[in-house]
C-alpha positions in Angstrom: -5.2 -13.7 3.4 -5.2 -12.2 -0.1 -2.5 -10.1 -1.6 -4.4 -6.8 -1.1 -4.8 -7.5 2.6 -1.1 -8.4 2.9 -0.2 -5.1 1.1 -2.4 -3.2 3.5 -0.8 -5.0 6.4 2.6 -4.1 5.1 1.6 -0.4 4.6 0.2 -0.3 8.1 3.4 -1.8 9.4 5.5 0.9 7.7 3.1 3.7 8.8 3.1 2.5 12.4 6.9 1.8 12.6 8.9 3.7 15.2 10.5 6.7 13.6 14.2 7.5 14.0 14.7 10.9 15.7 15.1 13.8 13.2 14.7 11.5 10.2 12.0 10.0 7.9 13.6 6.6 8.5 11.8 3.9 10.5 12.6 0.8 12.4 10.8 -2.4 11.1 10.9 -6.0 12.3 13.0 -7.7 9.6 11.3 -11.1 10.1 7.8 -9.7 9.8 8.7 -7.7 6.6 10.4 -10.7 5.0 7.4 -12.9 5.8 5.0 -10.4 4.2 7.2 -10.1 1.1 7.3 -13.9 0.8 3.5 -14.1 1.1 3.2 -11.6 -1.7 5.6 -13.5 -3.9 3.7 -16.7 -3.2 0.4 -15.1 -4.4 2.3 -14.4 -7.7 -0.2 -11.7 -8.8 -0.2 -8.0 -8.3 -2.4 -5.6 -10.2 -1.7 -1.9 -10.2 -3.9 1.1 -11.1 -2.2 4.4 -11.8 -4.2 7.7 -11.9 -3.1 11.2 -12.9 -5.9 13.2 -11.2 -4.7 16.7 -11.0 -1.6 17.0 -13.1 0.4 15.1 -15.7 3.4 15.4 -13.4 2.1 13.7 -10.3 0.3 10.3 -10.0 -1.2 7.9 -7.5 -0.8 4.1 -7.7 -2.8 1.4 -6.0 -2.1 -2.3 -5.9 -4.3 -5.3 -5.4 -4.5 -9.0 -5.8 -7.1 -8.5 -8.6 -7.9 -5.6 -10.9 -11.2 -5.1 -9.1 -9.5 -4.8 -5.7 -7.0 -2.2 -7.1 -9.7 -0.2 -8.8 -11.9 -0.3 -5.7 -9.0 1.0 -3.6 -8.3 3.8 -6.1 -12.0 4.9 -6.1 -12.2 4.8 -2.3 -9.0 6.8 -1.9 -10.2 9.5 -4.4 -13.4 10.1 -2.5 -13.6 13.4 -0.6 -12.8 13.0 3.0 -15.2 14.1 5.7 -13.7 16.9 7.9 -12.9 15.6 11.4 
């Protein structure tokens, strides 16, 4: 699995983690998180793309195992969302 896929898996894990009551903290499986971090270290390459779309104060950052993956993720995220 490439680095971009691992980062997505890590992001999904954090988003899906059980929330602590009345807090923004979450419970994560330590072994799973440490394994993902080690996989990312083993890949030894992380590219990032940072965009300031609306204001010089705020920014968005995307990561990927290659520059193309990071740019594709940024472009996809900046596309208007269809109303659901």
